[in-house]
TORKOL-4160 file (C-alpha; in steps of 0.2 Angstrom, whole numbers, padded with zeros to 4 digits, m for minus):
377
<pt num="1" X="0328" Y="m0424" Z="m0507"/>
<pt num="2" X="0315" Y="m0430" Z="m0496"/>
<pt num="3" X="0296" Y="m0426" Z="m0497"/>
<pt num="4" X="0284" Y="m0429" Z="m0483"/>
<pt num="5" X="0265" Y="m0426" Z="m0485"/>
<pt num="6" X="0253" Y="m0421" Z="m0471"/>
<pt num="7" X="0235" Y="m0425" Z="m0476"/>
<pt num="8" X="0218" Y="m0422" Z="m0468"/>
<pt num="9" X="0202" Y="m0414" Z="m0469"/>
<pt num="10" X="0201" Y="m0395" Z="m0466"/>
<pt num="11" X="0202" Y="m0389" Z="m0448"/>
<pt num="12" X="0212" Y="m0404" Z="m0442"/>
<pt num="13" X="0228" Y="m0393" Z="m0439"/>
<pt num="14" X="0239" Y="m0397" Z="m0453"/>
<pt num="15" X="0246" Y="m0379" Z="m0455"/>
<pt num="16" X="0248" Y="m0378" Z="m0436"/>
<pt num="17" X="0258" Y="m0394" Z="m0435"/>
<pt num="18" X="0269" Y="m0389" Z="m0450"/>
<pt num="19" X="0272" Y="m0372" Z="m0442"/>
<pt num="20" X="0277" Y="m0380" Z="m0425"/>
<pt num="21" X="0290" Y="m0391" Z="m0435"/>
<pt num="22" X="0296" Y="m0376" Z="m0445"/>
<pt num="23" X="0299" Y="m0366" Z="m0430"/>
<pt num="24" X="0306" Y="m0380" Z="m0419"/>
<pt num="25" X="0324" Y="m0376" Z="m0413"/>
<pt num="26" X="0331" Y="m0393" Z="m0417"/>
<pt num="27" X="0324" Y="m0391" Z="m0435"/>
<pt num="28" X="0331" Y="m0374" Z="m0436"/>
<pt num="29" X="0349" Y="m0380" Z="m0432"/>
<pt num="30" X="0346" Y="m0395" Z="m0444"/>
<pt num="31" X="0341" Y="m0384" Z="m0459"/>
<pt num="32" X="0349" Y="m0367" Z="m0460"/>
<pt num="33" X="0339" Y="m0363" Z="m0475"/>
<pt num="34" X="0320" Y="m0363" Z="m0471"/>
<pt num="35" X="0306" Y="m0357" Z="m0483"/>
<pt num="36" X="0288" Y="m0356" Z="m0480"/>
<pt num="37" X="0277" Y="m0355" Z="m0496"/>
<pt num="38" X="0258" Y="m0354" Z="m0495"/>
<pt num="39" X="0251" Y="m0362" Z="m0511"/>
<pt num="40" X="0232" Y="m0361" Z="m0508"/>
<pt num="41" X="0217" Y="m0365" Z="m0520"/>
<pt num="42" X="0221" Y="m0351" Z="m0533"/>
<pt num="43" X="0238" Y="m0357" Z="m0537"/>
<pt num="44" X="0249" Y="m0346" Z="m0547"/>
<pt num="45" X="0267" Y="m0353" Z="m0550"/>
<pt num="46" X="0275" Y="m0336" Z="m0551"/>
<pt num="47" X="0268" Y="m0331" Z="m0534"/>
<pt num="48" X="0276" Y="m0347" Z="m0526"/>
<pt num="49" X="0292" Y="m0346" Z="m0535"/>
<pt num="50" X="0294" Y="m0328" Z="m0530"/>
<pt num="51" X="0291" Y="m0332" Z="m0512"/>
<pt num="52" X="0304" Y="m0345" Z="m0513"/>
<pt num="53" X="0317" Y="m0335" Z="m0521"/>
<pt num="54" X="0315" Y="m0320" Z="m0509"/>
<pt num="55" X="0324" Y="m0331" Z="m0497"/>
<pt num="56" X="0340" Y="m0330" Z="m0508"/>
<pt num="57" X="0340" Y="m0313" Z="m0516"/>
<pt num="58" X="0333" Y="m0296" Z="m0513"/>
<pt num="59" X="0334" Y="m0293" Z="m0532"/>
<pt num="60" X="0317" Y="m0289" Z="m0540"/>
<pt num="61" X="0314" Y="m0304" Z="m0551"/>
<pt num="62" X="0295" Y="m0301" Z="m0555"/>
<pt num="63" X="0300" Y="m0298" Z="m0573"/>
<pt num="64" X="0308" Y="m0315" Z="m0576"/>
<pt num="65" X="0298" Y="m0329" Z="m0585"/>
<pt num="66" X="0291" Y="m0343" Z="m0575"/>
<pt num="67" X="0304" Y="m0355" Z="m0583"/>
<pt num="68" X="0318" Y="m0343" Z="m0577"/>
<pt num="69" X="0311" Y="m0342" Z="m0560"/>
<pt num="70" X="0311" Y="m0361" Z="m0559"/>
<pt num="71" X="0329" Y="m0362" Z="m0565"/>
<pt num="72" X="0334" Y="m0350" Z="m0552"/>
<pt num="73" X="0326" Y="m0360" Z="m0538"/>
<pt num="74" X="0335" Y="m0376" Z="m0543"/>
<pt num="75" X="0351" Y="m0367" Z="m0543"/>
<pt num="76" X="0348" Y="m0359" Z="m0526"/>
<pt num="77" X="0343" Y="m0375" Z="m0518"/>
<pt num="78" X="0355" Y="m0387" Z="m0527"/>
<pt num="79" X="0368" Y="m0388" Z="m0513"/>
<pt num="80" X="0358" Y="m0381" Z="m0498"/>
<pt num="81" X="0353" Y="m0390" Z="m0482"/>
<pt num="82" X="0335" Y="m0384" Z="m0483"/>
<pt num="83" X="0317" Y="m0386" Z="m0477"/>
<pt num="84" X="0303" Y="m0380" Z="m0489"/>
<pt num="85" X="0285" Y="m0380" Z="m0482"/>
<pt num="86" X="0272" Y="m0380" Z="m0496"/>
<pt num="87" X="0256" Y="m0376" Z="m0486"/>
<pt num="88" X="0239" Y="m0379" Z="m0492"/>
<pt num="89" X="0242" Y="m0388" Z="m0509"/>
<pt num="90" X="0225" Y="m0390" Z="m0518"/>
<pt num="91" X="0229" Y="m0399" Z="m0534"/>
<pt num="92" X="0241" Y="m0412" Z="m0542"/>
<pt num="93" X="0245" Y="m0400" Z="m0556"/>
<pt num="94" X="0251" Y="m0387" Z="m0543"/>
<pt num="95" X="0262" Y="m0400" Z="m0534"/>
<pt num="96" X="0269" Y="m0406" Z="m0551"/>
<pt num="97" X="0273" Y="m0388" Z="m0556"/>
<pt num="98" X="0282" Y="m0384" Z="m0540"/>
<pt num="99" X="0292" Y="m0401" Z="m0540"/>
<pt num="100" X="0298" Y="m0397" Z="m0557"/>
<pt num="101" X="0307" Y="m0382" Z="m0550"/>
<pt num="102" X="0316" Y="m0392" Z="m0536"/>
<pt num="103" X="0333" Y="m0401" Z="m0537"/>
<pt num="104" X="0331" Y="m0419" Z="m0540"/>
<pt num="105" X="0348" Y="m0424" Z="m0533"/>
<pt num="106" X="0351" Y="m0415" Z="m0517"/>
<pt num="107" X="0350" Y="m0427" Z="m0502"/>
<pt num="108" X="0351" Y="m0413" Z="m0489"/>
<pt num="109" X="0334" Y="m0405" Z="m0494"/>
<pt num="110" X="0317" Y="m0409" Z="m0486"/>
<pt num="111" X="0300" Y="m0404" Z="m0492"/>
<pt num="112" X="0285" Y="m0404" Z="m0481"/>
<pt num="113" X="0268" Y="m0403" Z="m0490"/>
<pt num="114" X="0251" Y="m0400" Z="m0482"/>
<pt num="115" X="0235" Y="m0404" Z="m0491"/>
<pt num="116" X="0217" Y="m0411" Z="m0489"/>
<pt num="117" X="0217" Y="m0419" Z="m0507"/>
<pt num="118" X="0222" Y="m0437" Z="m0510"/>
<pt num="119" X="0227" Y="m0433" Z="m0528"/>
<pt num="120" X="0241" Y="m0422" Z="m0521"/>
<pt num="121" X="0248" Y="m0436" Z="m0511"/>
<pt num="122" X="0246" Y="m0448" Z="m0526"/>
<pt num="123" X="0256" Y="m0436" Z="m0537"/>
<pt num="124" X="0270" Y="m0435" Z="m0524"/>
<pt num="125" X="0270" Y="m0454" Z="m0522"/>
<pt num="126" X="0271" Y="m0456" Z="m0541"/>
<pt num="127" X="0288" Y="m0446" Z="m0543"/>
<pt num="128" X="0300" Y="m0455" Z="m0554"/>
<pt num="129" X="0315" Y="m0443" Z="m0549"/>
<pt num="130" X="0327" Y="m0448" Z="m0536"/>
<pt num="131" X="0317" Y="m0442" Z="m0521"/>
<pt num="132" X="0316" Y="m0450" Z="m0504"/>
<pt num="133" X="0297" Y="m0451" Z="m0502"/>
<pt num="134" X="0289" Y="m0456" Z="m0486"/>
<pt num="135" X="0271" Y="m0463" Z="m0484"/>
<pt num="136" X="0258" Y="m0449" Z="m0482"/>
<pt num="137" X="0255" Y="m0444" Z="m0463"/>
<pt num="138" X="0236" Y="m0444" Z="m0461"/>
<pt num="139" X="0230" Y="m0433" Z="m0447"/>
<pt num="140" X="0215" Y="m0440" Z="m0437"/>
<pt num="141" X="0200" Y="m0433" Z="m0428"/>
<pt num="142" X="0202" Y="m0431" Z="m0410"/>
<pt num="143" X="0193" Y="m0443" Z="m0398"/>
<pt num="144" X="0179" Y="m0438" Z="m0387"/>
<pt num="145" X="0190" Y="m0437" Z="m0372"/>
<pt num="146" X="0204" Y="m0427" Z="m0382"/>
<pt num="147" X="0191" Y="m0415" Z="m0388"/>
<pt num="148" X="0184" Y="m0412" Z="m0371"/>
<pt num="149" X="0201" Y="m0409" Z="m0364"/>
<pt num="150" X="0205" Y="m0396" Z="m0378"/>
<pt num="151" X="0189" Y="m0387" Z="m0375"/>
<pt num="152" X="0192" Y="m0386" Z="m0356"/>
<pt num="153" X="0209" Y="m0380" Z="m0358"/>
<pt num="154" X="0204" Y="m0366" Z="m0370"/>
<pt num="155" X="0189" Y="m0361" Z="m0360"/>
<pt num="156" X="0195" Y="m0363" Z="m0342"/>
<pt num="157" X="0214" Y="m0363" Z="m0345"/>
<pt num="158" X="0216" Y="m0346" Z="m0336"/>
<pt num="159" X="0203" Y="m0349" Z="m0322"/>
<pt num="160" X="0196" Y="m0363" Z="m0312"/>
<pt num="161" X="0213" Y="m0372" Z="m0313"/>
<pt num="162" X="0209" Y="m0377" Z="m0331"/>
<pt num="163" X="0194" Y="m0388" Z="m0325"/>
<pt num="164" X="0176" Y="m0386" Z="m0330"/>
<pt num="165" X="0165" Y="m0382" Z="m0315"/>
<pt num="166" X="0154" Y="m0398" Z="m0311"/>
<pt num="167" X="0138" Y="m0390" Z="m0316"/>
<pt num="168" X="0144" Y="m0387" Z="m0334"/>
<pt num="169" X="0153" Y="m0404" Z="m0336"/>
<pt num="170" X="0138" Y="m0413" Z="m0344"/>
<pt num="171" X="0134" Y="m0399" Z="m0356"/>
<pt num="172" X="0153" Y="m0396" Z="m0360"/>
<pt num="173" X="0156" Y="m0414" Z="m0365"/>
<pt num="174" X="0140" Y="m0414" Z="m0376"/>
<pt num="175" X="0145" Y="m0398" Z="m0385"/>
<pt num="176" X="0163" Y="m0405" Z="m0387"/>
<pt num="177" X="0156" Y="m0421" Z="m0395"/>
<pt num="178" X="0145" Y="m0411" Z="m0407"/>
<pt num="179" X="0162" Y="m0404" Z="m0414"/>
<pt num="180" X="0165" Y="m0421" Z="m0421"/>
<pt num="181" X="0184" Y="m0421" Z="m0415"/>
<pt num="182" X="0188" Y="m0407" Z="m0427"/>
<pt num="183" X="0201" Y="m0395" Z="m0418"/>
<pt num="184" X="0196" Y="m0380" Z="m0427"/>
<pt num="185" X="0178" Y="m0382" Z="m0423"/>
<pt num="186" X="0182" Y="m0385" Z="m0405"/>
<pt num="187" X="0193" Y="m0369" Z="m0404"/>
<pt num="188" X="0179" Y="m0358" Z="m0412"/>
<pt num="189" X="0166" Y="m0365" Z="m0400"/>
<pt num="190" X="0178" Y="m0362" Z="m0385"/>
<pt num="191" X="0179" Y="m0344" Z="m0391"/>
<pt num="192" X="0160" Y="m0342" Z="m0390"/>
<pt num="193" X="0159" Y="m0351" Z="m0373"/>
<pt num="194" X="0173" Y="m0340" Z="m0366"/>
<pt num="195" X="0163" Y="m0325" Z="m0371"/>
<pt num="196" X="0147" Y="m0332" Z="m0362"/>
<pt num="197" X="0157" Y="m0335" Z="m0346"/>
<pt num="198" X="0165" Y="m0318" Z="m0346"/>
<pt num="199" X="0148" Y="m0309" Z="m0350"/>
<pt num="200" X="0136" Y="m0319" Z="m0339"/>
<pt num="201" X="0134" Y="m0312" Z="m0322"/>
<pt num="202" X="0127" Y="m0328" Z="m0313"/>
<pt num="203" X="0131" Y="m0346" Z="m0315"/>
<pt num="204" X="0113" Y="m0349" Z="m0320"/>
<pt num="205" X="0115" Y="m0337" Z="m0334"/>
<pt num="206" X="0131" Y="m0346" Z="m0340"/>
<pt num="207" X="0121" Y="m0363" Z="m0339"/>
<pt num="208" X="0107" Y="m0356" Z="m0349"/>
<pt num="209" X="0118" Y="m0349" Z="m0363"/>
<pt num="210" X="0128" Y="m0366" Z="m0364"/>
<pt num="211" X="0111" Y="m0375" Z="m0366"/>
<pt num="212" X="0106" Y="m0363" Z="m0380"/>
<pt num="213" X="0123" Y="m0366" Z="m0389"/>
<pt num="214" X="0121" Y="m0384" Z="m0387"/>
<pt num="215" X="0104" Y="m0384" Z="m0395"/>
<pt num="216" X="0110" Y="m0373" Z="m0409"/>
<pt num="217" X="0124" Y="m0385" Z="m0413"/>
<pt num="218" X="0112" Y="m0400" Z="m0412"/>
<pt num="219" X="0101" Y="m0392" Z="m0425"/>
<pt num="220" X="0115" Y="m0388" Z="m0437"/>
<pt num="221" X="0123" Y="m0405" Z="m0436"/>
<pt num="222" X="0106" Y="m0415" Z="m0437"/>
<pt num="223" X="0100" Y="m0404" Z="m0451"/>
<pt num="224" X="0116" Y="m0407" Z="m0462"/>
<pt num="225" X="0121" Y="m0388" Z="m0462"/>
<pt num="226" X="0138" Y="m0382" Z="m0465"/>
<pt num="227" X="0144" Y="m0383" Z="m0447"/>
<pt num="228" X="0159" Y="m0372" Z="m0449"/>
<pt num="229" X="0148" Y="m0358" Z="m0457"/>
<pt num="230" X="0135" Y="m0360" Z="m0443"/>
<pt num="231" X="0148" Y="m0359" Z="m0429"/>
<pt num="232" X="0156" Y="m0344" Z="m0437"/>
<pt num="233" X="0139" Y="m0336" Z="m0438"/>
<pt num="234" X="0136" Y="m0339" Z="m0420"/>
<pt num="235" X="0153" Y="m0330" Z="m0416"/>
<pt num="236" X="0149" Y="m0316" Z="m0428"/>
<pt num="237" X="0132" Y="m0313" Z="m0421"/>
<pt num="238" X="0140" Y="m0310" Z="m0403"/>
<pt num="239" X="0152" Y="m0297" Z="m0410"/>
<pt num="240" X="0149" Y="m0278" Z="m0408"/>
<pt num="241" X="0147" Y="m0268" Z="m0424"/>
<pt num="242" X="0165" Y="m0262" Z="m0423"/>
<pt num="243" X="0172" Y="m0279" Z="m0421"/>
<pt num="244" X="0162" Y="m0286" Z="m0435"/>
<pt num="245" X="0169" Y="m0273" Z="m0447"/>
<pt num="246" X="0186" Y="m0277" Z="m0442"/>
<pt num="247" X="0183" Y="m0295" Z="m0443"/>
<pt num="248" X="0176" Y="m0295" Z="m0461"/>
<pt num="249" X="0189" Y="m0283" Z="m0467"/>
<pt num="250" X="0201" Y="m0298" Z="m0465"/>
<pt num="251" X="0194" Y="m0304" Z="m0481"/>
<pt num="252" X="0202" Y="m0291" Z="m0492"/>
<pt num="253" X="0219" Y="m0300" Z="m0490"/>
<pt num="254" X="0222" Y="m0315" Z="m0501"/>
<pt num="255" X="0219" Y="m0333" Z="m0495"/>
<pt num="256" X="0233" Y="m0339" Z="m0484"/>
<pt num="257" X="0241" Y="m0321" Z="m0483"/>
<pt num="258" X="0252" Y="m0318" Z="m0468"/>
<pt num="259" X="0245" Y="m0302" Z="m0462"/>
<pt num="260" X="0256" Y="m0289" Z="m0453"/>
<pt num="261" X="0247" Y="m0284" Z="m0437"/>
<pt num="262" X="0254" Y="m0266" Z="m0438"/>
<pt num="263" X="0247" Y="m0264" Z="m0456"/>
<pt num="264" X="0230" Y="m0272" Z="m0452"/>
<pt num="265" X="0227" Y="m0261" Z="m0436"/>
<pt num="266" X="0232" Y="m0245" Z="m0446"/>
<pt num="267" X="0220" Y="m0250" Z="m0460"/>
<pt num="268" X="0206" Y="m0252" Z="m0447"/>
<pt num="269" X="0209" Y="m0235" Z="m0440"/>
<pt num="270" X="0210" Y="m0227" Z="m0457"/>
<pt num="271" X="0194" Y="m0235" Z="m0462"/>
<pt num="272" X="0185" Y="m0228" Z="m0447"/>
<pt num="273" X="0181" Y="m0245" Z="m0440"/>
<pt num="274" X="0190" Y="m0241" Z="m0423"/>
<pt num="275" X="0180" Y="m0230" Z="m0412"/>
<pt num="276" X="0188" Y="m0220" Z="m0399"/>
<pt num="277" X="0185" Y="m0224" Z="m0380"/>
<pt num="278" X="0189" Y="m0213" Z="m0366"/>
<pt num="279" X="0207" Y="m0216" Z="m0359"/>
<pt num="280" X="0212" Y="m0226" Z="m0375"/>
<pt num="281" X="0221" Y="m0221" Z="m0390"/>
<pt num="282" X="0215" Y="m0228" Z="m0407"/>
<pt num="283" X="0230" Y="m0239" Z="m0408"/>
<pt num="284" X="0227" Y="m0247" Z="m0391"/>
<pt num="285" X="0209" Y="m0249" Z="m0396"/>
<pt num="286" X="0214" Y="m0257" Z="m0413"/>
<pt num="287" X="0226" Y="m0269" Z="m0404"/>
<pt num="288" X="0212" Y="m0273" Z="m0392"/>
<pt num="289" X="0201" Y="m0278" Z="m0406"/>
<pt num="290" X="0214" Y="m0289" Z="m0414"/>
<pt num="291" X="0217" Y="m0298" Z="m0397"/>
<pt num="292" X="0198" Y="m0300" Z="m0395"/>
<pt num="293" X="0198" Y="m0309" Z="m0412"/>
<pt num="294" X="0213" Y="m0320" Z="m0407"/>
<pt num="295" X="0204" Y="m0324" Z="m0391"/>
<pt num="296" X="0189" Y="m0330" Z="m0400"/>
<pt num="297" X="0200" Y="m0342" Z="m0410"/>
<pt num="298" X="0196" Y="m0334" Z="m0426"/>
<pt num="299" X="0212" Y="m0325" Z="m0430"/>
<pt num="300" X="0228" Y="m0336" Z="m0429"/>
<pt num="301" X="0245" Y="m0328" Z="m0423"/>
<pt num="302" X="0259" Y="m0332" Z="m0435"/>
<pt num="303" X="0274" Y="m0323" Z="m0427"/>
<pt num="304" X="0277" Y="m0313" Z="m0411"/>
<pt num="305" X="0287" Y="m0298" Z="m0408"/>
<pt num="306" X="0302" Y="m0298" Z="m0396"/>
<pt num="307" X="0290" Y="m0289" Z="m0383"/>
<pt num="308" X="0277" Y="m0303" Z="m0385"/>
<pt num="309" X="0265" Y="m0293" Z="m0396"/>
<pt num="310" X="0258" Y="m0299" Z="m0412"/>
<pt num="311" X="0269" Y="m0297" Z="m0427"/>
<pt num="312" X="0259" Y="m0306" Z="m0440"/>
<pt num="313" X="0243" Y="m0316" Z="m0441"/>
<pt num="314" X="0232" Y="m0326" Z="m0453"/>
<pt num="315" X="0215" Y="m0333" Z="m0455"/>
<pt num="316" X="0209" Y="m0351" Z="m0460"/>
<pt num="317" X="0203" Y="m0353" Z="m0477"/>
<pt num="318" X="0185" Y="m0357" Z="m0470"/>
<pt num="319" X="0186" Y="m0340" Z="m0461"/>
<pt num="320" X="0192" Y="m0331" Z="m0476"/>
<pt num="321" X="0177" Y="m0338" Z="m0486"/>
<pt num="322" X="0165" Y="m0333" Z="m0473"/>
<pt num="323" X="0172" Y="m0315" Z="m0473"/>
<pt num="324" X="0171" Y="m0314" Z="m0492"/>
<pt num="325" X="0153" Y="m0321" Z="m0492"/>
<pt num="326" X="0146" Y="m0310" Z="m0478"/>
<pt num="327" X="0153" Y="m0295" Z="m0485"/>
<pt num="328" X="0146" Y="m0299" Z="m0502"/>
<pt num="329" X="0129" Y="m0305" Z="m0496"/>
<pt num="330" X="0125" Y="m0293" Z="m0482"/>
<pt num="331" X="0137" Y="m0279" Z="m0478"/>
<pt num="332" X="0143" Y="m0274" Z="m0495"/>
<pt num="333" X="0159" Y="m0270" Z="m0486"/>
<pt num="334" X="0171" Y="m0273" Z="m0501"/>
<pt num="335" X="0172" Y="m0281" Z="m0517"/>
<pt num="336" X="0188" Y="m0291" Z="m0524"/>
<pt num="337" X="0193" Y="m0289" Z="m0542"/>
<pt num="338" X="0206" Y="m0301" Z="m0550"/>
<pt num="339" X="0215" Y="m0298" Z="m0566"/>
<pt num="340" X="0211" Y="m0311" Z="m0579"/>
<pt num="341" X="0226" Y="m0322" Z="m0585"/>
<pt num="342" X="0235" Y="m0315" Z="m0599"/>
<pt num="343" X="0227" Y="m0297" Z="m0600"/>
<pt num="344" X="0225" Y="m0281" Z="m0591"/>
<pt num="345" X="0206" Y="m0282" Z="m0588"/>
<pt num="346" X="0197" Y="m0287" Z="m0572"/>
<pt num="347" X="0182" Y="m0297" Z="m0568"/>
<pt num="348" X="0169" Y="m0285" Z="m0562"/>
<pt num="349" X="0153" Y="m0285" Z="m0553"/>
<pt num="350" X="0138" Y="m0275" Z="m0559"/>
<pt num="351" X="0133" Y="m0272" Z="m0541"/>
<pt num="352" X="0139" Y="m0255" Z="m0537"/>
<pt num="353" X="0134" Y="m0255" Z="m0518"/>
<pt num="354" X="0151" Y="m0260" Z="m0512"/>
<pt num="355" X="0160" Y="m0247" Z="m0502"/>
<pt num="356" X="0178" Y="m0253" Z="m0507"/>
<pt num="357" X="0186" Y="m0262" Z="m0520"/>
<pt num="358" X="0201" Y="m0273" Z="m0517"/>
<pt num="359" X="0212" Y="m0277" Z="m0532"/>
<pt num="360" X="0222" Y="m0293" Z="m0532"/>
<pt num="361" X="0235" Y="m0291" Z="m0546"/>
<pt num="362" X="0248" Y="m0302" Z="m0554"/>
<pt num="363" X="0260" Y="m0288" Z="m0555"/>
<pt num="364" X="0268" Y="m0295" Z="m0539"/>
<pt num="365" X="0256" Y="m0308" Z="m0532"/>
<pt num="366" X="0263" Y="m0306" Z="m0514"/>
<pt num="367" X="0258" Y="m0288" Z="m0513"/>
<pt num="368" X="0240" Y="m0282" Z="m0510"/>
<pt num="369" X="0233" Y="m0266" Z="m0517"/>
<pt num="370" X="0218" Y="m0258" Z="m0510"/>
<pt num="371" X="0209" Y="m0243" Z="m0518"/>
<pt num="372" X="0193" Y="m0235" Z="m0514"/>
<pt num="373" X="0178" Y="m0230" Z="m0525"/>
<pt num="374" X="0175" Y="m0211" Z="m0526"/>
<pt num="375" X="0157" Y="m0213" Z="m0520"/>
<pt num="376" X="0152" Y="m0220" Z="m0503"/>
<pt num="377" X="0136" Y="m0229" Z="m0498"/>
């Protein structure tokens, strides 16, 4: 069995690159069995094992012990030509636990790991089993020219022939350099710049707004602020109240969760976040909000439907943290409760101002249960 590791700081596009490989037609032909498992920082082996086994059986195995689940995985993968993607592995312990459930003598299997922790790659490289282990593939930052090309493509790809107008060239290059070659930052900034371009009525207004954004980024980068958080705040501040509620609500889903678009838009509607507009149904308006968040490069499309619509989506860990933090600090939109390991009690918050409680349970970790408090603020 072969193991390849993609390593790089958050925002470099490790998950995006892994997804492109996973969905590549040639890869699909090479590996008839393909499994994607999001590991995330709050690693629970049962969650990952159940996700892997879901590829092979529709039987409910949630009552099985972790050891039995591991044995079932080894048996299922033993003679398969498979590709297993382990996305967002945070610790060497998590990597070691998952590896213990994999077959050691199947040369037809391939595992692709994404991580931003060196200890994870060291754990992979230290394997004593008969794995075919390649050197870690480290993703680099974009050069200034690459960053500028990406920013231009995202902001002007559908207009101006994909080229930035001459009067914005200098500003645009400066803004792209402030993103430090991090693709995720460039994409989020592109979402803000696109909003400026679409809203401003004159070229003078566009230039003014770009100057203001450049000055804000300068302040954040020189002041040592969390640039990701600062850029998300800039984007958040430009949203209407309706879109803000829809955006923050993404935090009720667990980290790295593949969110069904149909479920998400129906939840928005049932919560009363989506406000009717003349000539639009609530469903159309909800889908418009989802597409708006996608255009702002805050929500990532995972899978498309046959008609080109969004089937599933997700948000980056950094965006997920932002949604949780803002909801807790400012909006009191929801509170997340998690069951303590080994018992049936939940970690609670004495602050009763939250309008919703989201319970993440270990009954079946892949599911999400949302309940509502009797009282409303």
